[in-house]
N, C-alpha and C positions, 0 to 999 in steps of 0.2 A: 649906230651907237645903241639905240633902243633894242635892236635884235641881239646885240652882244650882251646887254644887261639881262635880257630874257634868257639867253642861252646859259649865261653864268648862273642865273637863278636855278635853272633846271639842273645844271651840273652840281650845284651846291645841294640841292634837294636830294638828288640821286646819291651823292656822297654821304649825306646825313642818313639816308635810308640804309645804305650799305654799312655805315658805321653802327647803326642800331642792330642790324642783322649780325654783324661781327660780334657785338657785345652779347647778343642772345645766344649765338653759337658758342662763344667762350663760356657762358654760364652753363649751357647744356653739356659741354665737354667736361667742365669741372663737376657738374652734378653726376654725370655718368661715371667719371673716375671715382667719385666718392661711393657711388653705388657698387662699383667693382670692389673697392676696398672693403665695404661692408659685407659683400658676398664672400670674399676671401676669409674674413674674420669668422663669418658664420660657418664656412667650410671647416676651418680649424676647430671651431666648437664641436661640429659634428664628428670630426675625426677623434677628438678627445672623448666624446660620448661613446663612440664605437669601442674605443680601447677600454673605457671604464666598464661598459656593459660586458665586453668579452671577459674582462677580469672577474666581474661578478658572476658570470655564468660558470667560469672555470672553478671558482671558489665553491659555488653551490654543487657542482658535479663532484668535487672532492669530498664535500661534507656528507653526501648521501651515498649509501651503498646500494640503494634501491634502483635497480635497472630501469624500472618504469619511470621513476622520478627523473633519472638521468636522461632518459629518452625525451620526456616532456621538456626538460630544461634545454636540451639540444634543439628541439623543435622551436621553442620560443626564441632561442638564439638565432636560428635560421630565419625565423620571421622578422626579428629585429634587424638582423643584418640585411635581409632583403629590403625591408622598408628603408633602412639607412642608405643602402646602395641606390635605391630609387631616388631618394632625396638628393644624394650626391650627383646622380646623373642629371636630375632636373636642375640642380645648381650649376653644373657644368654647361648645360644647354643654355641656361639663362645668362651665364657669364659670356658665352660665345655671342649671344644676341646683343648683349650690352656692348661688348667689344666691337662688334660690327657697327653698331650705332655710333659708338665713339669714333671709330675710324671714319665713318661717313661724315660725322660732324666736324672732325679735324680737317678732312678734305674740303668740306664746304667753307670752313673758316679760312683755309689757305687761299681758296679761290676768291673769297670775299676780300681778303686782305690785299690780294693782287689787284682786284678791281678798284678798291679804295686808293691804292697807290697810283694806279693808272689815272684815275679821275683827279687825284691831287696833283699829279704831274701835269695833267691837261689844264688844270686851273692856273698853275704857275706859268705855263707857256702862254695862255691867253692873256694873263695880266701883263706880260712882258711886251 
């Protein structure tokens, strides 16, 4: 009987630890999902900025007949577009990293839930 109580205590402790891990993983998954949402919003802001700057560049080119000035504006546009392209690429890479972490966290969460279910089922069988 004492061995059974000891084993029950161990199973309960393991189940409690796994439950804590599940809660932590759930929190991390939610956090990563929010991070992805924020990154997507940031990407949309960057897209709007690119469109706005392109419109501004075109307006400046039309206002000036000076070919040198037009060339400078086009160079600036290219620099801005290059910088924004790099930012968008970095954003895409970061989103992929976060999505991989989210996938891993989701997989770990699923495994932990199965383990908790198995342990809970084991407790019920031992009580019977």
